[in-house]
C-alpha positions in Angstrom: -8.2 1.0 22.3 -6.6 0.8 18.6 -8.5 -1.5 16.6 -7.9 -2.8 13.1 -10.0 -4.9 10.5 -7.8 -6.9 8.0 -9.9 -8.0 5.2 -7.9 -10.7 3.1 -5.5 -12.8 5.1 -3.5 -14.5 2.5 0.2 -14.1 2.7 0.2 -10.2 2.9 -2.9 -9.9 5.3 -1.5 -12.4 7.5 1.9 -10.9 7.7 0.4 -7.5 8.5 -1.8 -9.3 11.3 1.3 -10.9 12.6 3.3 -7.7 12.6 0.8 -5.8 14.4 0.2 -8.6 16.9 3.8 -8.9 18.0 4.6 -5.3 18.0 1.8 -4.3 20.2 0.4 -1.8 17.6 -3.2 -2.8 18.2 -5.5 -4.1 21.0 -7.9 -5.8 18.7 -8.2 -7.1 15.2 -10.7 -8.4 13.2 -9.9 -11.0 10.6 -12.1 -11.4 7.6 -11.5 -13.7 4.5 -13.5 -15.8 1.8 -11.6 -18.8 2.8 -12.7 -20.3 5.9 -10.3 -22.7 6.6 -7.4 -20.0 6.2 -9.0 -17.4 8.4 -9.5 -20.0 11.1 -6.0 -21.2 10.8 -4.7 -17.5 11.1 -6.9 -17.1 14.2 -5.8 -19.9 15.9 -2.2 -19.5 15.2 -2.2 -16.0 16.7 -4.1 -17.2 19.5 -1.6 -20.0 20.2 1.0 -17.3 20.4 -0.6 -15.4 23.2 1.0 -17.3 26.0 4.4 -16.2 24.6 3.8 -12.9 23.0 4.9 -9.5 24.6 1.5 -8.0 24.1 -2.3 -9.3 24.7 -4.3 -8.8 21.6 -8.1 -9.5 21.2 -8.9 -11.4 17.9 -12.3 -11.8 16.2 -12.9 -13.3 12.9 -15.5 -13.1 10.3 -17.5 -10.5 11.9 -18.2 -7.7 9.6 -20.4 -5.9 12.3 -17.3 -5.8 14.6 -15.7 -3.6 12.1 -18.2 -0.6 13.1 -15.9 1.0 15.7 -12.4 0.1 14.3 -10.2 2.7 13.5 -8.5 1.3 10.4 -9.4 -1.3 7.8 -6.6 -2.8 5.9 -7.7 -4.4 2.6 -5.4 -7.2 1.3 -7.4 -9.3 -0.9 -6.7 -10.7 -4.4 -4.6 -13.4 -6.4 -1.0 -12.6 -6.6 -0.5 -15.6 -8.9 -2.4 -13.4 -11.8 -0.2 -10.5 -11.3 3.2 -12.8 -11.3 1.7 -14.9 -14.6 1.4 -11.4 -16.5 4.4 -9.6 -14.8 1.8 -6.8 -14.5 -0.3 -5.9 -11.3 -3.3 -5.3 -13.6 -3.4 -9.0 -14.1 -5.5 -8.8 -10.8 -7.8 -6.0 -12.0 -10.9 -8.0 -13.1 -11.0 -10.2 -10.0 -10.2 -7.3 -7.6 -12.5 -4.9 -9.1 -15.3 -7.3 -8.3 -13.8 -7.8 -4.9 -13.4 -4.2 -4.1 -17.1 -3.7 -4.9 -18.2 -6.6 -2.5 -16.1 -5.4 0.1 -16.9 -1.7 -0.1 -20.4 -2.5 0.1 -20.1 -4.6 3.2 -17.7 -1.9 4.9 -20.5 0.7 4.3 -23.0 -1.6 5.6 -21.0 -2.5 8.8 -21.2 1.5 9.9 -17.4 1.8 9.7 -16.3 5.3 9.8 -12.5 5.2 10.1 -9.6 5.2 7.7 -9.2 2.5 4.9 -5.7 1.6 3.7 -5.7 -0.5 0.3 -2.7 -2.9 -0.5 -4.6 -5.1 -3.1 -3.5 -4.7 -6.8 -3.6 -3.0 -8.8 -3.3 -0.5 -6.0 -4.3 2.8 -7.5 -7.4 1.6 -9.3 -8.6 -0.6 -6.6 -8.1 2.2 -4.0 -10.6 4.2 -6.4 -13.1 1.6 -6.5 -13.2 1.3 -2.8 -13.6 5.0 -2.2 -16.3 5.2 -5.0 -18.2 1.9 -3.3 -18.0 3.1 0.2 -18.7 6.7 -0.6 -16.3 7.9 2.0 -14.3 11.2 1.5 -11.2 10.8 -0.5 -8.9 11.5 2.1 -10.0 8.7 4.3 -9.2 6.2 1.7 -5.8 5.9 0.2 -3.3 2.9 -0.9 0.2 1.8 0.0 0.9 2.9 -3.3 4.6 3.6 -4.4 5.7 3.6 -0.7 7.1 0.2 -1.0 8.5 1.0 -4.6 10.4 4.2 -2.9 11.9 1.8 -0.2 13.0 -0.5 -3.2 14.7 2.4 -4.9 16.4 3.5 -1.3 17.6 0.2 -1.0 19.1 0.0 -4.4 20.8 3.3 -4.4 22.0 2.7 -0.8 23.7 -0.5 -1.9 25.6 0.9 -4.8 26.9 3.9 -2.5 27.2 1.5 0.8 24.9 3.8 2.6 21.9 3.0 5.2 18.8 3.3 3.1 17.3 5.8 5.5 19.9 8.1 4.0 18.4 8.1 0.6 15.6 10.9 0.3 13.2 11.0 -2.8 10.4 9.3 -4.3 9.0 6.9 -6.7 5.9 8.2 -8.4 3.1 7.1 -10.5 1.3 3.9 -11.1 2.3 1.2 -8.4 3.1 -1.0 -11.2 4.8 -0.9 -14.8 4.7 3.1 -15.1 6.1 3.7 -11.9 9.2 6.2 -12.1 12.1 7.5 -9.8 11.6 11.2 -9.7 15.4 11.7 -9.9 14.9 15.6 -9.3 13.7 14.6 -5.6 16.4 12.3 -4.9 19.3 13.1 -2.4 21.9 10.9 -0.6 23.4 12.7 2.6 22.5 15.9 0.8 24.0 15.1 -2.6 21.7 15.1 -5.6 21.3 12.1 -7.7 22.7 13.9 -10.7 26.0 14.2 -8.9 26.0 10.7 -8.0 24.7 8.7 -11.1 24.7 9.0 -14.8 21.5 8.8 -16.9 22.3 5.2 -17.9 22.6 4.1 -14.2 19.4 6.1 -13.2 17.5 4.2 -15.6 18.9 1.1 -14.4 17.9 1.6 -10.9 14.4 3.1 -11.9 13.6 0.0 -13.6 15.3 -2.4 -11.2 12.8 -0.5 -8.3 9.8 -2.4 -10.0 11.6 -5.8 -11.3 12.7 -6.4 -7.5 9.0 -7.0 -6.5 8.9 -9.9 -9.5 12.1 -11.3 -8.3 10.4 -11.8 -4.8 7.3 -13.0 -6.2 8.6 -15.2 -8.7 10.9 -16.9 -6.1 8.5 -17.4 -3.3 5.0 -17.2 -5.0 4.2 -13.8 -3.5 5.8 -11.0 -1.6 4.7 -10.2 2.0 7.4 -8.7 4.4 8.2 -5.6 2.7 4.5 -4.5 1.8 3.3 -5.7 5.2 6.0 -3.5 6.8 5.1 -0.4 4.7 1.3 -1.0 5.5 2.0 -1.2 9.2 4.0 2.0 9.1 1.2 4.0 7.4 -1.3 2.5 10.1 1.0 3.7 12.9 0.7 7.3 11.2 -2.8 7.2 11.3 -3.0 6.0 15.0 -0.6 8.5 16.3 -1.6 11.5 14.2 1.9 11.6 13.1 1.7 13.9 9.9 4.0 11.4 8.3 5.3 12.3 4.9 5.2 9.5 2.5 4.3 8.8 -1.1 1.0 6.9 -1.1 -1.9 6.1 -3.3 -3.8 9.3 -2.8 -6.6 11.1 -4.9 -4.9 13.8 -6.9 -7.4 16.5 -8.1 -4.8 17.7 -10.9 -5.1 14.2 -12.5 -8.7 13.1 -11.2 -7.4 9.8 -10.0 -5.4 7.8 -7.3 -1.8 7.9 -7.8 1.3 7.4 -6.1 2.3 10.6 -4.9 3.8 12.4 -1.7 1.2 13.4 1.1 0.9 13.8 4.8 -0.6 10.8 6.7 -2.5 11.8 9.9 -5.5 10.6 12.0 -7.9 11.4 9.1 -5.6 9.5 6.4 -4.5 11.9 3.8 -4.3 15.3 5.6 -2.6 16.9 2.6 -0.8 16.5 -0.9 2.7 18.1 -1.0 3.1 19.8 -4.5 6.5 18.5 -5.9 8.5 20.9 -8.4 9.1 18.2 -11.1 10.8 18.2 -14.3 8.8 18.3 -17.7 9.7 14.8 -18.4 8.7 13.7 -14.8 5.4 15.4 -15.2 4.9 13.7 -18.4 5.4 10.4 -16.9 3.1 11.1 -14.2 0.4 12.0 -16.5 0.9 8.9 -18.6 0.6 6.7 -15.3 -2.7 8.7 -14.4 -4.2 8.1 -17.7 -3.5 4.0 -17.6 -5.3 4.0 -14.2 -8.2 6.1 -15.3 -8.4 4.0 -18.6 -8.9 0.9 -16.8 -11.5 2.5 -14.4 -13.2 3.8 -17.3 -13.8 0.0 -18.3 -16.2 -0.5 -15.4 -18.4 2.3 -16.2 
């Protein structure tokens, strides 16, 4: 039986729940949120769907003990308005650092022993706090990280070249935030390297647009939901099926001694392996700068 806990059922958490529910990805879900009215509403709305849904899914709510035998917990708590207001995901840092400590403690007390996938922002720093608070092995706690940012880059590049986004290979690395960057040395489109397709000015424009697109969505509708939920579900499916899926996520990197957006193999135990990239010196500098920013914020809590 595939069982998932979703902690935080705001716009993102609820979209994750609905996607899992309608795709038959899970057999059982546990919904948890501080807002009792909101979790009751989502619980009842999903239950009202059962007579028409293609799959039957058992749903429980506000039951931390029910997380004990879950396979995966998704953390999606936070207040995106704080990020939108500051145009920076670290706008949620103080609130979510506190949330992560509270949630991490309750997860540990529940007896849960599966994999945690964090969405809450700032993703890299909050993933680190969840890992430290639970005491879980670092591979069993990871975040969506730059998986979404990479998808945004693929979309932008594909639109400029009239291609399917899946034809675009390569990674956005670093912080899931203002210091993310497109590692152009890794980007290929139909096996053509990016340097053959775009000049430096276009590369810089595309790299910046990947981050700007998130705030275009957030400013327009007050939040983001579909793309990030789709990314989270894709990673959950990789864990469930032990897929050895290759993707850039927020993983602990021993070289930088922090969680950061970097390619990894995702399987049953979470992060199975980090895949070392041969980056340019400039890209390595950008990665180190992003890591230092994440670590500096985490040091404020110690």
